[in-house]
Structure formats: structure tokens, C-alpha cells
C-alpha positions as CSV (number, residue, x, y, z in Angstrom):
1,M,-4.7,-8.2,-12.7
2,F,-4.0,-9.4,-9.1
3,K,-0.9,-10.8,-7.6
4,S,-0.6,-14.3,-7.6
5,D,0.3,-14.5,-3.8
6,K,-3.2,-13.1,-2.9
7,P,-6.4,-15.2,-3.0
8,Y,-8.3,-15.2,-6.3
9,S,-11.4,-17.4,-6.1
10,A,-15.2,-17.2,-6.9
11,V,-15.4,-14.2,-4.6
12,T,-13.2,-12.0,-6.8
13,V,-14.8,-13.3,-10.0
14,Q,-18.2,-12.4,-8.7
15,I,-17.3,-9.1,-7.4
16,E,-15.6,-8.5,-10.9
17,S,-19.0,-9.2,-12.7
18,L,-21.2,-7.5,-10.0
19,T,-19.3,-4.1,-10.5
20,S,-19.7,-4.1,-14.2
21,E,-21.8,-1.7,-16.2
22,Q,-24.7,-4.3,-16.6
23,Y,-25.9,-3.6,-13.2
24,E,-27.5,-0.4,-11.6
25,V,-25.6,1.2,-8.9
26,D,-28.2,0.1,-6.2
27,D,-29.2,-3.3,-7.9
28,S,-29.0,-6.1,-5.4
29,S,-29.4,-8.9,-7.7
30,G,-26.5,-11.4,-7.6
31,I,-25.4,-10.2,-4.2
32,V,-27.0,-13.1,-2.5
33,D,-24.9,-15.6,-4.5
34,L,-21.9,-13.6,-3.2
35,I,-22.7,-13.7,0.2
36,E,-23.1,-17.5,0.1
37,V,-19.7,-17.7,-1.4
38,V,-18.0,-15.5,1.1
39,Q,-19.5,-17.4,4.0
40,I,-18.5,-20.8,2.7
41,Q,-14.8,-20.1,2.0
42,A,-12.3,-19.6,4.9
43,T,-10.7,-16.5,3.1
44,G,-14.0,-15.2,1.9
45,P,-14.1,-12.0,4.1
46,T,-10.5,-10.9,3.5
47,E,-10.7,-11.6,-0.3
48,A,-13.9,-9.7,-0.6
49,S,-12.4,-6.8,1.3
50,R,-9.3,-6.8,-1.0
51,A,-11.4,-7.2,-4.3
52,L,-13.7,-4.2,-3.3
53,R,-10.7,-2.2,-2.2
54,K,-9.3,-2.6,-5.6
55,K,-12.5,-1.3,-7.1
56,L,-12.6,1.6,-4.8
57,K,-8.9,2.5,-5.8
58,Y,-8.8,1.6,-9.6
59,G,-12.3,1.2,-10.9
60,T,-14.3,3.7,-12.9
61,V,-16.9,5.9,-11.1
62,H,-19.7,3.3,-11.6
63,R,-17.5,0.6,-10.3
64,Q,-16.5,2.5,-7.2
65,L,-20.3,3.1,-6.6
66,R,-21.0,-0.5,-7.1
67,A,-18.3,-1.5,-4.8
68,L,-19.9,0.7,-2.1
69,T,-23.2,-0.8,-2.7
70,I,-22.0,-4.4,-2.3
71,L,-19.8,-3.6,0.6
72,D,-23.2,-2.4,2.4
73,F,-25.2,-5.5,1.4
74,L,-22.2,-7.8,2.8
75,I,-22.0,-5.8,6.1
76,Q,-25.9,-6.2,6.6
77,N,-26.2,-9.9,5.5
78,A,-22.7,-11.8,5.6
79,G,-22.9,-12.6,9.3
80,E,-20.7,-12.1,12.4
81,R,-17.5,-13.9,11.0
82,F,-17.4,-11.4,8.0
83,L,-17.9,-8.5,10.4
84,R,-15.0,-9.4,12.4
85,V,-12.5,-10.0,9.7
86,F,-13.3,-7.8,6.6
87,A,-12.6,-4.3,8.1
88,D,-8.7,-4.4,7.8
89,E,-6.7,-1.1,7.7
90,P,-6.1,-0.8,4.0
91,L,-9.8,-1.1,3.4
92,L,-10.8,1.6,5.9
93,E,-7.9,4.0,4.6
94,R,-9.3,3.7,1.2
95,L,-12.8,4.3,2.4
96,R,-11.7,7.6,4.2
97,I,-10.1,8.6,1.0
98,A,-13.1,7.8,-1.3
99,A,-15.2,10.0,1.4
100,T,-13.0,12.9,1.7
101,D,-10.2,13.4,-1.1
102,S,-10.8,15.7,-3.8
103,V,-9.6,13.4,-6.5
104,S,-12.6,11.2,-5.6
105,D,-15.7,11.8,-7.9
106,P,-18.4,13.9,-6.0
107,E,-21.0,11.0,-6.4
108,V,-18.5,8.6,-4.8
109,R,-17.8,11.0,-1.8
110,K,-21.6,11.6,-1.5
111,K,-22.4,7.7,-1.3
112,A,-19.5,7.0,0.9
113,Q,-20.4,9.8,3.5
114,Q,-24.0,8.4,3.5
115,L,-22.9,5.0,4.2
116,F,-20.6,6.2,7.0
117,G,-23.5,7.8,8.7
118,Q,-25.6,4.7,8.4
119,W,-23.0,2.4,9.6
120,A,-22.2,4.5,12.7
121,A,-25.9,4.5,13.8
122,T,-26.7,0.9,13.0
123,Y,-23.4,-0.8,14.2
124,K,-22.4,1.3,17.1
125,N,-22.0,-1.5,19.5
126,T,-21.3,-4.3,17.2
127,P,-18.2,-6.3,18.0
128,G,-15.5,-5.9,15.1
129,M,-17.1,-2.8,13.7
130,A,-15.3,-0.1,15.7
131,G,-13.2,0.7,12.8
132,I,-16.2,1.2,10.4
133,T,-18.4,3.2,12.9
134,G,-15.4,5.3,13.5
135,L,-15.1,6.5,9.8
136,Y,-18.0,8.8,10.2
137,K,-15.8,11.1,12.3
138,Q,-12.4,10.5,10.7
139,L,-10.4,11.9,8.0
140,P,-7.4,10.2,6.1
141,K,-4.7,9.7,8.8
142,R,-1.8,9.0,6.4
143,K,-0.3,11.5,3.8
144,Q,-1.6,11.1,0.3
145,P,0.5,9.6,-2.3
146,A,1.1,13.0,-3.8
147,Q,1.2,16.2,-2.1
148,Q,1.6,19.6,-3.6
149,A,5.0,20.4,-1.9
150,H,6.4,17.3,-3.5
151,A,4.1,16.8,-6.5
152,K,6.4,16.1,-9.7
153,V,3.8,17.6,-12.2
154,L,3.9,21.0,-10.2
155,R,7.7,21.1,-9.9
156,E,8.2,20.4,-13.6
157,H,5.8,22.9,-14.9
158,A,6.2,25.9,-12.5
159,P,8.4,28.6,-13.9
160,T,12.1,27.8,-12.9
161,V,13.0,31.4,-11.9
162,E,10.4,33.7,-10.2
163,Q,11.1,36.9,-12.3
164,P,8.4,39.6,-12.6
165,L,7.8,40.4,-16.3
166,G,8.1,44.3,-15.4
167,H,10.8,46.2,-13.8
168,S,13.3,43.5,-13.9
169,V,17.0,44.1,-14.8
170,A,19.6,41.3,-15.4
171,V,23.0,42.7,-14.1
172,A,26.3,41.1,-15.1
173,V,29.1,41.9,-12.7
174,G,32.6,40.6,-12.4
175,D,34.0,37.6,-10.8
176,G,33.1,38.7,-7.3
177,P,29.4,38.4,-5.9
178,S,26.9,40.6,-7.3
179,T,25.5,43.6,-5.4
180,P,22.1,42.4,-3.7
181,L,19.0,43.9,-5.1
182,S,15.5,43.5,-4.0
183,S,15.9,39.7,-3.6
184,G,18.8,40.0,-1.3
185,K,20.6,37.1,-2.7
186,T,24.1,36.9,-4.1
187,K,24.8,35.4,-7.5
188,K,27.9,34.5,-9.5
189,S,28.6,36.5,-12.7
190,K,28.3,33.2,-14.8
191,R,24.7,32.7,-13.4
192,S,23.8,36.3,-14.0
193,S,24.9,36.1,-17.4
194,A,23.0,32.9,-18.2
195,F,20.0,34.4,-16.6
196,G,20.1,37.2,-18.9
197,S,20.5,35.2,-22.1
198,S,18.0,32.9,-21.3
199,S,15.1,35.5,-20.8
200,S,12.2,35.2,-23.0
201,K,11.1,38.0,-25.5
202,S,8.3,39.0,-23.3
203,S,10.9,39.5,-20.4
204,K,13.2,41.7,-22.6
205,R,10.2,43.6,-23.9
206,S,8.9,44.2,-20.2
207,S,12.5,45.4,-19.0
208,S,12.0,48.5,-21.1
209,K,8.4,49.3,-20.0
210,P,6.3,48.4,-17.1
211,F,3.6,45.7,-17.1
212,N,0.4,47.1,-18.3
213,I,-2.5,45.3,-16.7
214,E,-5.3,47.1,-18.8
215,K,-3.4,46.3,-22.0
216,E,-2.9,42.7,-21.0
217,K,-6.4,42.4,-19.3
218,P,-8.1,40.6,-22.4
219,E,-5.4,38.0,-22.8
220,I,-5.5,37.4,-19.0
221,L,-9.3,36.8,-19.0
222,Q,-9.0,34.5,-22.0
223,T,-6.4,32.5,-20.1
224,I,-8.4,32.3,-16.9
225,A,-11.4,31.0,-19.0
226,A,-9.2,28.6,-20.8
227,S,-7.7,27.3,-17.6
228,S,-11.0,26.4,-16.1
229,V,-12.2,24.5,-19.2
230,A,-8.9,22.6,-19.5
231,S,-9.0,21.6,-15.8
232,T,-12.6,20.2,-16.3
233,N,-11.7,18.5,-19.5
234,L,-8.6,16.9,-17.9
235,Q,-10.5,15.4,-15.0
236,N,-13.4,14.2,-17.1
237,A,-10.8,12.5,-19.3
238,L,-9.3,10.8,-16.3
239,K,-12.5,9.4,-15.4
240,L,-13.0,7.7,-18.8
241,V,-9.8,5.6,-18.3
242,N,-10.2,2.0,-17.1
243,R,-7.4,2.2,-14.6
244,E,-7.6,-1.7,-14.1
245,T,-6.3,-2.3,-17.5
246,H,-4.5,1.0,-18.6
247,R,-2.7,3.9,-17.0
248,V,-4.0,7.4,-17.5
249,S,-0.8,8.4,-19.0
250,E,-1.4,5.7,-21.9
251,S,-4.5,7.8,-22.9
252,E,-4.0,10.2,-25.9
253,D,-7.0,12.3,-24.9
254,V,-5.8,12.6,-21.2
255,M,-2.1,13.7,-22.4
256,I,-3.6,16.4,-24.7
257,Q,-5.6,18.0,-21.9
258,F,-2.6,17.5,-19.5
259,E,-0.4,19.3,-21.7
260,K,-2.9,22.2,-22.1
261,C,-3.2,22.5,-18.5
262,K,0.6,22.5,-18.0
263,N,1.1,25.5,-20.5
264,L,-1.8,27.4,-19.1
265,R,-0.5,27.1,-15.6
266,R,2.8,28.6,-16.7
267,Q,1.0,31.6,-18.1
268,I,-1.3,32.0,-14.9
269,L,1.9,31.9,-12.7
270,R,3.5,34.6,-14.6
271,Y,0.5,36.9,-14.6
272,I,0.3,36.4,-10.7
273,Q,3.8,37.4,-10.3
274,N,3.1,40.9,-11.9
275,I,-0.3,41.6,-10.5
276,E,-0.4,42.7,-6.7
277,S,-4.0,43.4,-6.0
278,G,-7.3,43.8,-7.8
279,D,-10.1,41.4,-8.9
280,L,-7.9,39.7,-11.5
281,L,-5.6,38.5,-8.8
282,G,-8.3,36.5,-7.2
283,S,-9.5,35.0,-10.5
284,L,-5.8,34.2,-11.3
285,I,-5.4,32.3,-8.0
286,H,-8.6,30.4,-8.4
287,A,-7.7,29.4,-11.9
288,N,-4.2,28.1,-10.7
289,E,-6.0,26.0,-8.0
290,E,-8.2,24.4,-10.6
291,L,-5.3,23.6,-12.6
292,V,-3.3,22.2,-9.6
293,T,-6.5,20.1,-8.7
294,G,-6.3,18.7,-12.5
295,L,-2.5,18.1,-12.3
296,M,-2.6,16.5,-8.9
297,A,-5.5,14.2,-10.1
298,F,-3.3,13.1,-13.1
299,E,-0.3,12.4,-10.8
300,V,-2.1,10.6,-8.1
301,L,-4.2,8.3,-10.6
302,D,-1.1,7.7,-13.0
303,K,-0.4,4.5,-10.8
304,S,-0.3,1.0,-12.3
305,V,-2.6,-1.6,-10.9
306,D,0.6,-3.4,-9.5
307,Y,1.2,-0.3,-7.3
308,D,-1.0,-1.0,-4.4
309,S,-1.2,0.4,-0.9
310,D,-0.6,-3.2,0.5
311,S,3.0,-3.4,-1.1
312,E,3.5,0.4,-0.3
313,D,2.9,-0.4,3.3
314,E,5.3,-3.2,3.5
315,D,7.8,-1.3,1.7
316,I,7.6,1.7,4.3
317,I,7.7,-0.8,7.2
318,L,10.8,-2.7,5.8
319,R,12.6,0.6,5.0
320,G,11.8,1.7,8.6
321,F,13.5,-1.3,9.8
322,D,16.6,-0.7,7.5
323,E,17.0,2.8,8.8
324,S,16.5,2.0,12.4
325,F,19.1,-0.8,12.2
326,A,21.5,1.0,10.0
327,G,24.4,1.9,12.6
328,L,23.8,-1.4,14.6
329,S,26.7,-3.9,14.3
330,V,25.9,-7.4,15.0
331,A,28.3,-9.8,16.2
332,P,29.0,-13.0,14.1
333,P,26.8,-16.0,15.0
334,K,28.4,-18.7,17.4
335,P,29.5,-21.7,15.7
336,P,26.9,-24.5,15.6
337,R,26.5,-27.1,18.3
338,P,28.1,-30.6,17.2
339,T,25.3,-32.7,16.0
340,S,27.1,-36.0,16.9
341,V,26.5,-37.3,20.5
342,P,29.6,-38.5,22.3
343,S,29.9,-42.1,22.7
344,F,30.1,-43.7,26.2
345,P,31.0,-47.3,26.8
346,E,28.0,-49.3,26.9
347,P,27.3,-51.2,30.3
348,Q,27.8,-55.0,30.1
349,K,24.3,-56.7,29.6
350,R,23.5,-58.8,32.4
351,S,21.7,-62.1,32.1
352,P,18.3,-62.0,33.5
353,F,19.4,-65.1,35.6
354,N,22.7,-65.0,37.7
355,L,24.2,-68.6,37.7
356,D,26.2,-67.7,40.9
357,D,23.3,-66.5,42.6
358,L,21.3,-69.7,41.7
359,E,24.2,-71.9,43.0
360,S,24.5,-70.1,46.2
361,A,20.7,-70.4,46.8
362,S,20.7,-73.9,46.0
363,E,23.4,-74.7,48.5
364,S,21.8,-72.8,51.2
365,E,18.8,-75.2,50.7
366,E,18.4,-78.0,53.2
367,E,18.9,-81.2,51.4
368,D,16.2,-83.9,51.8
369,E,17.6,-87.4,52.8
370,N,14.7,-89.0,51.2
371,N,15.5,-87.4,47.9
372,P,16.7,-90.1,45.5
373,F,17.9,-87.5,43.3
374,G,19.9,-85.7,46.1
375,D,23.6,-85.1,46.1
376,S,24.0,-87.8,48.8
377,N,23.1,-90.6,46.5
378,E,25.6,-89.6,43.9
379,I,27.5,-92.5,42.4
380,A,31.2,-91.9,41.2
381,T,31.8,-92.5,37.6
382,P,34.6,-95.1,37.1
383,G,37.6,-94.1,35.0
384,V,37.1,-96.8,32.6
385,E,33.7,-98.0,31.8
386,E,32.9,-101.7,31.7
387,Q,32.0,-103.1,28.4
388,Q,28.3,-103.6,28.2
389,P,26.6,-106.5,26.2
390,T,25.5,-105.7,22.8
391,W,22.4,-107.3,21.4
């Protein structure tokens, strides 16, 4: 579940247990043992921060609420070392999203906002708590993982050609550019022919008569009601998936509701294109917003547990470095210096006693006449020694 290069010890194990369904949301039992483990281990604060952030990002609604409760107890009782270390930027950003993002459950948003107010009032001047106390007035700083302008689910399910159902004529012309009509755009003949051949039956029927709002009103109202129900069902199905072990796209119930929302949004957009004013237009726009909320929630939540903001931020940083130095030419490295030291002739070792100096010193000394061992009493050695008696 967690990457191997991150700490995984009793801290993570206890947080996994304390966020389970067997504990009530505000139950404090067992948190005292967690506090002791966090205080004992050197990496306890950072490991607890990461484990709680994982629960806020991938856990069920109950686990998210429990993670907020545990974090509050740790802040109150884990000590100064915990306060100085735990509040890293990934955790702060996850707390901002939990308190403000529309994908977050309303209960999670409410509890997070309440805790932000309490922390801001209690730890205003506490060292290391500036990031936590600033959450009360902050919004998410970074862009969300999926935006409506770049959301894949919205691009796939929107109509490919925004053609009104009524008063539309497909004109096929020669090889030259077609005469600009209301859109003011030029098209080739092949594109115009393909456009006319791929029109649906409703488009062909509406080309002969205008779009009748009164006649289509019952079907429009039925589609609006179905859109609201489908969006709610999709969001409820997303909450039931344990994202720590499964992706939401692996759930059959989620995919059934997802397909319903996708098809209903196509119908809603076609109606919006043909209704210029009136009460139905506002209801259609509201229904489209509800469907967009559900489809966006699906795209945001359909992330594997391996997809984490830690690795995402690292990839962004590395990609930024690559782009910054893309056009920079680097000179080849200089050859390495030789490792061998050049040899020099070794100086001759001098004896600690210089014989010449000793001889000169002895000669300079005055010889004592009364010294029986002096040089003046030296006896010359004969060339041939006399034979001595043997005993």
C-alpha cells in the first residue's frame, strides 16, 4: 500500500487501525499509545503526517474524519518536536483541499473548517505552527489534478459538433471553401459532406421543422430529473469504494452510474443549444452542473494509490529542470587528474652521528699528558711479531 522507500513502522500500523470502522469519529481511545510511539521514534512525526495524509486522500469518509480527529489529538499532546516537524506542504495542501474542494464530503469539509478555526485561535503564536494556523484564511494554492477545461471525461462526453437541432442546414459545395453562414467559419467540401452524412435522425427531422419547446418539454423535464438522480447516485457510489485497495473505475456500480451521467449530459447539452431563454434553460444549466460535478469527482478520485502528490510534485520539479536546461550546451568534462604522484629522488639518509665531525672534534681537544691511553703513549706495532711462549 505504501512505497517501500517511505518509513513504515508501528506509527503507520496504529493509524491504519485507529481509522477503521470500529472506532467512532471522535473516539480518543488508543490515540495515547500512538502519541507515545510518535514521540519515541525519530521519524515518528513525518511518518504520522504522511499516513494521515494518505487517509485524507484515499480513505473513506469515516477514515477521513478519523484522520482529522487523530491529527487534532496529536497536535494537542505530541509535544513541541511534533509541532515543528509534522506540518509539511503536502499535508497542508491536502488539508486545504479537504476543507474547500467540492469533491470532499460535506462532513469532512465541515469538520476540517471547524478544526482550522480552533487551531488558528489556539496556536497563533506557537513556533512551527504558522502553516497550520494560516489554513483558516487560505484556499488551495495549486491547481487541482483535473480541471473542467482539461477534464478528459468532459471532453469525451460533450457533443463533438455544437449544431442546434432546429434551423440547421448542411450545405455541400465544390472544391473551394464554402460560403460562411452564421458561424463565420470556412469548411472543405469533404468535411461538409461527412457532417451531413453523420447527422442523427433527430437532426434530420429538425432540419425540416423548428425545435418545438412545448412538445419536447415533458422529455426535457424527465431528463432534468434523471440527471439530478444520476449525479447523486454516482457520488454516493464513489463514496462506497475503498480507494486504498481498489480504483473507482473497478467498481461495477460506479461505472453503471458513470455511463448514465455521461449519456444524460449529452442530452442536456443538446437541449441547452436550442433553448435561448426561459425557465427550462436555468434548470438545464443546473442539471449540467450537477452532472459535471459527478463526472469530475469520478476523474479526480480514479487515481491509483501509487499516484501520490509526493511523486507528482517531484515529477513537476524534475520536468521543470529539464525544460529550463533544454537548450543549454554543456562542455565536456575535463580529463581527470593523474592519481599517481610524481617520484622525486629521495634525499640521502644521514647518520645521526657524523664520523668526520667526531674526529675533528677529538683533534681539537687538548691532549692530557698524564693520560696513559693518550696518543703520545702509542707503541708502534712491529712488522713481525715475536713468537710468544706457549703453555
